[in-house]
Phi, psi and omega in degrees: 000317178298325180295318179294316179299318180297320178299316181297319180296316180295320180295319179294322178299327178282314187287320185262091186272345175271110192290334180293318177299322179296317181298315180298320180296317178296316180297322181296325179301315178289321184298323181294342181267001188240167182238344189229122177233134181207161180273130179281150175276149178059030178202147178278356189269171180242140181249140177230128180238148167268176190300315184269008175062021176287336175235122175241108188254127176252116184253111178241025184294135170063038181253009180057036180285137176248003176207164179232132179249126183298339181287351180287342191247121174300154184295338181263018180296135179247337182221134176229128174250112177238022183283161179057051174234198183240030182292140179242336180222152169245110187277167180300142171061022179299325183239027192303317188268006183268069186289346180261002182293130181245335181223129178228120183244116181238021184288160175058047170242202177238032185293125176240348183218135173233129180284159188306318183258029182299327183249024179299135177092351183271060185287341181252012181293130179261322187229129176230122182244113179241022184293152172059051171239192182254029182287133175258159176274072178214177184288343177286319179277320182235077180296159179304133177079011183301325183258007183301322180291344189271063188288341181248012183295132181249331183228129181225127183240113186239006184302136179263172176228039181229186178301151183297147179260131181265352180284171180268162174297149170301143185300119173055034183289343177260358186303325181292347187271067186287343179260007184294131178245334185227134182220131171245122189207156174268150173278161178228158179080178181288329181236135179296132182212124173255109189290181183299335181300336181288345175295333180286344180269069187294342181261000182288112183241345185229125179228131168253109186254116173265111191276121171251010182254167179273333190224152166240117186269176179297330184261006185304319188253018187292341178262014182237046187288355176264359187293133178245332183231125183227123174242124181244118177256097180240043190309308191250348190242320187293117182235353181219124182227114183298138179295342183251009184297326184276000181293337181274008181243076185292339182259008185300126182243333182222127183225128178230133180230128175238117182201127178268353183251016175244139174284157184298317181296316179298317182296319182286331182283349175289352179277359185307317181293346184267001181301132179089354181272165171256127181224159179270317187216136165229126187219133176238133182230130176052050171270090196230015180303133181067015176258106182279176178292332178245185183256133176222165181294331182289329185256352187301316183294323180294329186261014171263125176272100185239179186295330180297326179279328189258010187298329177275322181304313187282001174259006177257129179279089183248139180279329184222127178231133178226133173226093193238154173052047188230020176058038171284131181253323188225138177244120174289143190294339180256002188297328185242024182247125174201162178296326179297313182290332178299328182261347187247315191292126178245335185224126180228126177230122173238039188284163174057035171250184187235074186288137174229176180083198183282141179284350183286358173296339183270356188300317184295334180300327183287351180269354177297116196290344178259356186290129179248323184236129178233124177238111178234014181290148182190185179267114186279144154280171178137213186301336183286334180224063186294327183292326179284326184284315188228082174276171181294336184277330189246000185301311183290319180297325178294317180299319179296321182293326184268350190300312183296318181295317181293326178299316179293320181295325177297325176294323177296318180300313182297326181291342182263352180284134182219166170265118185249136178275134177273181184296327180272014173071012174273149183273127178231152180283131181212180182232138177247129173245138180253139180218174181274142179291348179280344182300134176232322185232125181233119179243110179233026180297138176060026183237353181243117186285320183202128177205117179278139178250035181269000175251156174288134182238128178248122181257103183269127181092002182262017187292342180261001178292125181255340189219125173229123176251105178248032185293140173055043173255189181261027179297136178203166179053062183278075180246349178271189179241141176250108183255153173112347180269065187284347179245011185295134178242329180235126183225115184247110181245011185298149175081011178257172182259094179252040177296334172248110187223122178285138178299341181259009185301323184270000184303322182291343187269059186289342182262359186293137179248332180234124181228126178242121177225050179277147176051054183254009174053045180299150162288111192300314182299318182291311183294314183296327179282333186249014183299324178296312181296322183298324186258005188301318186278353184270068186284345179260005184298129180244329182225129182226133178239114177240031183290162171059041181237004178059029179285144178242344176200166175235157181298153179302136179068019171303138184078014180292340177252004184251058187289345181270004181300128178244334181225131181225123183246112181237031185291155175055054171235204182234028182290137175258353177205174175291119194273021180208168181276119182297337179292341180279348181235070187292343182256010183295133180237339181226127176227114182257109178242025181293154178058046174242204181240034182278129177248334181200164175232136183283173187294325179297320180292312181297325176296318178297321178294319177297322179295320178295319178296321180289319184287318187264000177085332180202143176215131182246126178240122181254121183237009181300141179091350172271145175265097183284155177264115177249030172283168184296335180292342179246034182303316185291329175292314179295319177299321179296316179302320186279342186240350185289159173277352175293138181280106180264143183279069178296333182297344181271009179057072180299131182261135178221159182229137181267184185292346179264004179081015180267132182268149175206167179258128182266124177222174186288356180266003176302141179271110182296323181298316178297317179297322178297317180295325180290329187251278184295322180299320178295320177297316179295328176297315177298316180297318180297320178297319179295316179298318179299317178296319179297316179297318180296319179294316179299317179297316181296315179298317179298320179296315180295318181296318180296322183277329186238031184303315184295319180293319182295314180297319180295320181295315180296318181297322179292322177295319181283348178082008180279340178231124179290147180280128182253144181236173182300321184289349181276355185248148180291314179254138180278314184221136174236122184258126178246126179204179176291154189299328186263012184285110181287337182294336180300318181296316179299315182295316182297315179296322180298316181293323181290317186280324184275315186251000179055047181260149175279110190239136173231162177221169188291347179288342177282356185238036180292154181300142180099340181269151188297328185291346184295323181293338182257026184302319182295318180295323180298316181291318181294337180269010183249141180287314180225138177247124180253118175268120175256107191252123172238179180298322181290338184300322184280352179257003180258116184297321182294319182282341171294321178294317178299320179302317180294318180296323180295314181296324181287345181280350180291133184212175179293337180290327185213073188293334181263030189294323190258129172245146184231127173246127182222150179278161193298326186272010177267132178263111181274140176278162186294321181299321180294316179297314181295325182289319184272321183098137184298328181293340181257016181238135180226130176275130183251115182291327176207150191276083171199159184290134178229163177301324180296317179291324179299315180294319179301312183293322182295313183293322185280332181278321184258011186297327182252014184286000000 
């Protein structure tokens, strides 16, 4: 277990070169194991505990501390992070009482001096990280006995990040660390040398060596015979590596070399002492001496991986081999083939190189019977950089250099052509490729310049392959069939030219679960019309990527057979709506529609999305890059975005434009209430105003009708011709005055009307009981044009005149609606029925009983109004 942990640590030290990220990662590992984090009092640091207090972590990372106070740390502290600060010294007894401390990280400070007792008391410390400080290999930085208290230390990291030091290590400064298993250190001197003191470190099995020397000699590792894992970082300085240097490492299991100053042949030949051994890993990174950015005749031979370079490598039984980022251009077909590798190699990576020529150079690699993972993806030369690949000076020389290799590769192609029978038993021309049944993962992205798929291809032995990455290759004309991938689950075809695509091309891949066909330059009319047919056989499909294809629609019922779909990526197309029926994808959880032309979604679509979120527990909808409409006409869509349980990508700053053409960013903090008032609220305000006006009009009309009902009916009847219009001259009597018997004003009024208007006037005194005219009172009133009621207080107490009052009111009709006029004195209280029956316009309050100009005008207008 310790061996595995040590390997992982060394590998991480190489891969994660940014130390801050590494620090955060280590802290996160502890953090994930804890439940309680809090700020300590009297200290700038943060403490994190797990439930049972087995780990007490003090995190002081990145606080710009220039000193450390021992009072900051509880006695039960197990982990301290002091990296990324401004510390310059570690004083005596700083951590003296922390007997339970297991990990101390002091990397990325400015420490140049450590006092003799700086680590006093840390008897149980397992890991000490002092990397990337200003420590020199002298007694000031490493005084005698500095590491003596660390009797149980297992991992020590001393790598610097400054100019190389030419001085020697302090004598035996690591000798007390008898339990040390892992060491990260810089070399010193012109030649790397691990002195006799390293013999005392019998448990040291893992070394990360940052080379500041020019050479590694044959005797460099003679005192490290227990070493199992060796990583050498010699990027800028190491230029000479003895072919026998590794002979002193009989237990070496993992070897990694990074060097820009070694030629490929030299680097590979240092493996000579390892021939016949069993190893876990051999890895070369950036072995690029004499490898230019382009291809030339001078460098072509150096950048060909051929049998002369690999003759020792392929005699080592290694499980994993990587040769990456090293400007490899050409692979000889036998360079990596041997009986030893057929039985041992499980993982092969030739990634991040610049392969040119025919891709069939890799065919034999797939026949290695133990091989499970193949990575050949890389940065291509080719159409993207034509000037670098084929300049006027090197074009011919390049052709000569490749002629022999291509001639052999063409022979390989011809040897694989066969006559293959199709399902209908007709013979069609096809190609058969043979591979190992152990293959599971194949990565060939960016490594194939051009390959037509217009022939039927049979892959024999590929039935266990689960993953193929063919991204950004030269695949084109996908009209043939690829048979033999019966166990394929992940198929990545993005970045190829599928402008010619058969609707049945994907039919053989019935087991595929993940399919990527982004940026495939489809013929839009063909693909959009045949999208249903293309995906019909992929009934197990769970994830599909069709991004970057300029699609604007999909065929009707697309995904009708893909009910297990959970993730669908349609980004960077031209969709204006969701281009399929959501009911066909009941298990969908992720829908990426970013960078399309969507401005809104209708209610049926949003309801369907809510149903998917409810059914599947979670649903993610990505709309970034669309210009959404946040005008009032799309209020319900914006409200849905802000209130739905669907996970919207607000972090991407959704852009929207209102009806006035103004842009804004839509986020989850939008106030729905404010937006409602701006849009729907304003509409309701208008509606409320209209309703209020209607109510006011109805009320006004009702009021007018109630008060002037008789006049209105009479006017309408006269217009319709059902009631003849009557005038003053049509009546026998012009004015009839009704008042109390003793009212003297009646005489004045009667005389005034006769003398001023020459009217025929009668009054109620002519109809007293007992006189003959009384029986004809109704006829008398009906024969009169206007009846004037003169009302005083005594008028309502006279029974006879009460009867006359009733007869007068009943005489009002459609023929003569303004017949009755009423004059009343100020202290008389008129009832509402009387007012409504006569009408306010025909009623006049008289302050005193005598003729006035106001009364004269009133009488004139009311008597002659219809004349």
